[in-house]
N, C-alpha and C positions, 0 to 999 in steps of 0.2 A: 132447151134441155141439153145437158152435157152427156151425150151418149158415148163419145170417144174423147181422147185427150187432144183432138185436132179440131180447132174452132171452124175451119173451112169445111171440113168433112161434116161436122154437126149441122152446118147451115144447109148443106145438100140433103142430108138425111131428114131434117125437119121439113124441107120443101117436098121431098118425095113422099113422106108420110102424109102430109096435108093433101097433096094431089091424089094419092092413092085412096084416101078416105072420101074425097069428092067423087072420083070416078067409080069406085067399087061400092061405096056405101056399106050397107049391111052385109054385103058379100065378102068383105075383108075380115079375115079371121085374125091374122097377125103378120108382122114383118120381122124377119129374123136375120141378123147380121152374122156372116160367117167369113171364112177366108183369112187373109193376112191381117185384117183389122182385129180379129179376135185371137189370132195365133201369136201376135206380137212382132211380126216381121214386116209391118206395113211401111211403105215409103211413099209419102204424100206426093212426090213428084212423078212416080211411075206406076204405083200400084193401082189396081182397080178396086171398086167396092162391090162386094158380093152380098146379095140379099135374096132370101127366099121369102116369097109373098104367098102366104097361105090364104086360100079363098074357099068359099062354100061350094063352088061348082066349077066345072070346066068353063073356060072362056068361050063365049060365042063370038061371032064375027063383030057385032057392035061393040062389045066390051074390048075385044082385041084392038079395034080401030081407035077407040077412045083412049086406051092405054098407050098406043103408039103416038098419038097426038100429045099425051101427057109427057111421054119421054122426050119428045121434041121440045116442048116448052121448058122442061127442066134443063135440057142440054143448052138451050139458048140462054137461059138464066145463068148457067154455070158452064161456060164453053170449055174450060180446061178439063172437064170430066167427060167430054164427048168420047165415046168408045170405051169408056172406063167404068160405066155403070152397068153392072151385070145383075139383072133381076130375073129370077126364075119364079114363074107362077105355077103353083101346085094346088090342086084341090085338096080339101080336108080329107076326102075319101082316099085319095092316092097316098096321103101321108100315113 
């Protein structure tokens, strides 16, 4: 799917979405892109990717640990994005 005009970014986003669906299942409400990618001043060489992940409930320890492992897998798959993937997990209630 072409979410952004950057094919490399789209590959990372596709991977993240797939992984989030596996880890969170029915607890995933939505994933929302924000920041420079949506504001138009994104630089693929230095910018980070900002995502808000809406979930049905607060993260428990098991979910947090599973998401941490997922982040590590994605970073291994896309090493140039290490330290540049910024995901904020927020419960639907908090939104």
